[in-house]
N, C-alpha and C positions, 0 to 999 in steps of 0.2 A: 534567823539565826541558829546557831544547834549549841547545845553544850555537852560533851561529854565528860562524866562523873566517873573517875577513878577512884575505890575504895579497896583498900588491901591492909591484912592484918601482916604487919612484920615480921619476919622468921630473924633476919639481921641485916643491919646494911654497914657497908665497909667505906672505905676512899675512894673505890673504886663507884660505889654508886652514886654520892656527891656531884663529881665531877660528871659522870654521863649521863647525871637527872640537866644537869645545869648546860651542860651542849646540846641535848637533845630540847630543851625549853627554847634555846635559842634556836633551832633548825626547825622547830615546829613554827614558830613567831618569824623568821626573816627567811624562810624556802617555801612554805607550806600554806600563809595566810592565815595563822591562827592569830586571833584579836586581844586576847588575854590567856594567861595562864598562873593560874595560882594553887600553891599546893601546904597542904600544910599536917605537921606531926601529934598525935598526942599520945602518948604510951607508945603501946604497940599498933597504934590505928594511924593511917596514914588516909586521906584524902588530898584528891588535885582534881581541879572544876580547868576546862580550858574552854575557851568559844571559838565558834567559824562560822563563815558566811553560808559556806554549801556543805554537802554529805561530800560529795566529791574531793573536796580541802580535806576530809576527815577520814575517807580510802584511801587517799594518796599519801597521809601520814601515817597509817596503819601498816603500809607494808615500803616506806623507807627503810632501807637496808637498815644502817645505825640501828632506829628501832626495834627493827626485827630482833638484832641482836640483844638487847637491852629487852625485848619482851622473854627470850629465852632464860637470859639471866633471873629475871623478877621469878618466873616459874620454879627455876632449879636452886636459886641459893637467898633473892632478898626475900621473897613474900610466900606465907606459907599458904595463903589462900588472895583472892583478890575477885572484882566484880567492875565490870565495863558498863555506863549503862548512855544511853546516847537521845539526849531530850531534846523537843523543841521548842523554842523560845514563844512563848505566844503574845505576852506582855513583861514591858519593863518599867519598873517605879522605881524613882529616884530621890532622894532626898540630902541636901548637903548644909548642914549649921557651917556658916562661915562667921568667925570672928574679925569684931573690927577690932580697928587697933588704937582709937582713940579714947 
């Protein structure tokens, strides 16, 4: 499994950004096989992490026409800088606390 980590410094976000981000998240999962997509913003910093089974899925997603258009808007309008990292997940640990109803 692979993780794509997107880190950005926000210049300005508008209504177009919100609707585009939502649509692209659905497209990544529904069309390209993204397993999970999580994003958060704190101050002017944004980080998004998506998980994928293969590098081919990531390459296909990067070349999606709507994603390419959003990348252009990101460079010219939404972000002052960004960084993308692709990491291979070698191990995963999970801990879950359950609360009893009794």
